[in-house]
N, C-alpha and C positions, 0 to 999 in steps of 0.2 A: 372338191369333194361333193358328191351329189347329196341331195336332201339334208344338207347342213347349212344353218344360217349363223354365221359368226358375227355379223356386223348389223344386221337388221332384225326387226321383229318378224313374227310370222302372223299370217291371217288367221281369224277365228276359225274354228274346226267345224266339220260337218254337223256334229251332234248339236253344237249351239246354234247352227243355222236353221235346224229342224225346230228348235224350241222357239226361236224368235218368230219364224214364220207362222206358227200356231199360237203365239203368245195372247192375241186378242180374240180368239175364235170361241172361248168358252169351253175348252176342253181340258182333260186331265193329261199332263205330259209328265212321264216319269223317265229320268235319265238313270239307266241301269248301270250304276258304278259305285265306287266306294265313296263314303261320306267325305265331303270336301269339294268334290268336283262341281257341285251346285254353286258354291261360292265364288269358284273362277268365273262361271258363266254370269252370274248376278252382279259381281264387282267390275268385271272388265268388259262384257260383251253385250249387256242389255241395259240401254239407257233408260228404259221404261221402268225398271224394276222398283225404283223408289216412289214413283208416282202412280203406278197402275197395279192393281192385284192381278195375279195370274195363278193358275193351279200347276205350278212347275214344281216337282218333287224329285228327289234322289232316292234310289232304292237301297243305299247304305250296304252295298254288297260287301260281305265279310270274305275273309281268306277261306274259310271252310266252304261257304257257299259256292265260292269260285272252283275250289278243287272238285267238290262233289256235284257241281251243277244242280243245285237245289232250286229249280225254277218255281216249284209249288209255293215257296215262301213269297216270291216275287208276286205270283198270281193271287194269293190270298191277301196280300197287302193292298194291291190295286183294287181288288174287289171290295175290300173294306172301305177304302177312301172314296171309291166311286158310288157305293150305296149310300155313303154319308152326305157327299156333295152334288150328287146327281149332274155330272158333267155332260155335254153335248156328245163327246166322243172321248176315247181314251187312246193314248199313244205311248209305246214303249221305244225309248231312243237308246241306240247302241253306244257303247264307249269301248276304250282300248282292250281292258282285261276281259270282258265277256266275248268280244270279238274273237280273241286268240284262243278261247276254249270252245268256240263254236256255237254259241247261243242261237237258238232258232227263234227269231223274234216274230216271224210270221205265225209260227205255230202258237206262240204265247198269245198273239193277238187274236187268233182264231178261238182259242179257248175263252178268252175273256168276253169276246163277242157273244159266244153262246150263252154265256151267264148273265150279261148285262144288257143285251139286246139294244146296244147302241153301236155306232161304228167304231171298230178299234183297229189301230195301225201298228205295224211292227217295222221300225227303221232299223236297217243293218248299218248304221253310221258306226265309225270306228275311231273317231278323234284324230286320225291321221290324214284326213281329206279336208279340203277347204269348206268354209261356210257356204260358199255358193252351191255346192253338191247338195247340202243339207236343205237348204232353201229350196231347190229344185225338187228334190224327192217329196218334201212336205206339201208344196202347192201342188204338185202332180197328184198326189193322194187326195187332196181337198177336191180338185176338179173331178176327179174320177167317182169319189164316194159322196160327197157333201152337197154338190150341186145337183139340184133337182130337175126334173123335166118341166117345161114351161107349162104344161097343162095341169100341173099340180098348183091350183090357184091358192090353196090354203097355206102355202109356204110364204113367210114373211121376211126372213133374214136377206140381207143383201147378198151373202155368200151363196145361199141356197138359190137365189134368183139369178146367178150369173149367167145361166143359160138363155136369158131373155135379152142379152146385150146385142147391139148392132155390130159392134167391133170391140176387139180387145187391144188395150195399149200395153205393151210389154216394156217395162222400165228397168229391168234388169235380167241378167241371165238366169236367175233363179224362177223366173215366171214364164219362161220360154216353153218348158215341157207342159206346163198347165194350158197355156195358149193353145198349144198343138192338140191336147186332148178335147178342149172345148170346140176346136175346129172340127175334129172328127166327130164328136158328139151331136153338135147343133149346127155345124156349118158356118160358125162365127169367124170372120177373117181377123187377122191380127197385124198390127204394125210395131216395130220395135223402135224404141228411142225416147229421149226425154226433151221436153221444150226448154232447153238451155239458152241463156243469154251469154255470149262470149265476150262481151265488152271488158268486164273486170279482168279476165285472164289476159285478154289480147293487150291490154294496156301494159301489162308486165312482161309479156312475151314478145311483143313487137319487134324489139331490137335484135332477137335471136334469128339467125339464118334457118335454123331447123330446130323445132320443139318436139319434145316428147311427153306423152301422158302416160302415167303408170296407174293402172287401176282396173276395176271391173269392166268387162267388155262393152256392155250397152251404154253405161253411163260415159265412158272414156271416148267411145266413138261418137257418141252425141255431143260431147264437149269438142272433139275435133271438128266435126261439122259446123258447130256454132262459131269456132275459131276461124274455119275457112271463110265464113261470111264476113269476117273482120280482116280478111286478107292476111291470116297468119296460118302457115302450114304447120300441121302437127301429125305425128304418127303415134300410135297407141302400142304401149308395151303391156302385155297382159300377162300377169303372173298367176292367176287363178283360172278356174274352169272357163272354157270358152266354147262356142258352138259354131258350126258352120250352118249358115242359113242365108237364103237369098235375100231376105229382109235386112241382113246385117251388111251386106255389100252396098255401099252407098257412095257414088261418085268418086271412086279411087281412093277412099280412105284405107290406110295400111294398118294391119294389126300384126304385131311381131310377139310370138309367144316367149315369155321369159320364166320358165317355171323354177329356175334355181337362182340363187343369189349371184352366182358366178355370171349367169346370163345377163342379168341386169347390169352389172358392172361393165361387162364387155359392150353391151349395146349403147349404154350412156355416153361413151367416149366418142360417138359420132355426133352428138347433139350439143348445141350451145346453152339449151335451157330445158328444164323437166318440170312438169307440173305433177306433184306427187305429195304423199303424206310426208310431214316434217321428219318422221323417222327415217326416211330414205336419205337423209343428209350424210350419213356416214359412208354412203357408197357413191357419192356423186362426183367426188374428185374435183375436176375444173369446171364441171357442168354446173351451171346456176340453178339453184332450186327455188321454184314458185310454189309456195306452200298451199296444198288443198287437202285438209285432214280427211282421214277415211276411218270412221269408228271401228270397222272390222279388222283395222290394222293396228291402230294406236289407242284404241278403247276410248276413255273419256279425257284423256289427257288435253286433247285440243278441240273438245266438243263444242265450246263456245266460240271457236274460231272458224267454224265451218261457214263458208258464205252462202248466202241465198241466191242461186244463180237462175232460178226458174224464170222464163221470159215467155215471149209470144211465140217462139219456135215456128215460124212461117213454114219453114221447110219440112217440119213434122206434120202440120196441118194440112199440107199439099199431099203428103203420102197417105194420110187418113182418109182424105176425100177421094183419092184415087182408088183405094181399096173399096171404099163404100160404093163407089160408082159402079164397080164390077158385080155388086149383089142386087142392083136396082133393076 
């Protein structure tokens, strides 16, 4: 049955991806949905919530407001909060119910920006897509609106000065669209990948004839590349959003889309071992599971068990040097 997950968890949604991408940037972020949705985000999807303040709010959309489409109440509430706390920007983030009634988030953002004179964003997320899409949309908007021209010397924030970079390192699918924007605006080249050390996972996977990695595209391909340096062959099974980009095609690494739970079950039968979040254990069958927790899949349950695999990443350093040499 398509779009049904009976045995595994699901990944965090696009609306929460937007919130997390904007979390530390000093903006006002409002999830336009009924009261309670904010607690889902803060309890399960945002590990920074108890240690770092951020202006993440919920609009507390009521039944009457949904039926009648009373956007003016949302607008007035956002204006009141923004005038009190003076955020650097404001963002309205969509959710399932307002999506079904056709809320025009970009129009709301336009009206807010006229009143507040700060950048305002409207994201048409709907809670039915993956967090990777939300991160992508949020960072793309940041690259388009919050990054200033290099000649604006009075700009001090690191985000605003991103246009001065020599090269961008894209460490997840969510950053790829932003990197393309910065390339178009400023001519900045980009490289995709993480400098991962494959020794820890290779030790556990070495006995397998063929190993799979389930996860986000760029992280998983980087891990597969690091395992290759340890003489462990691995293929990537990607259940979330993915991109086709020449930067992601690296030395024959293979990526297999698995958008449905049934796809994962079918593909795992050909592998001796799989590196994946512990909650995938229910669909592994005879395939040995090597645990690699993913917060966007299992939340905080295994947060303290996530290994630090950042290493030298010689292969990635070579790619960065190659791209830089083209601009000299």
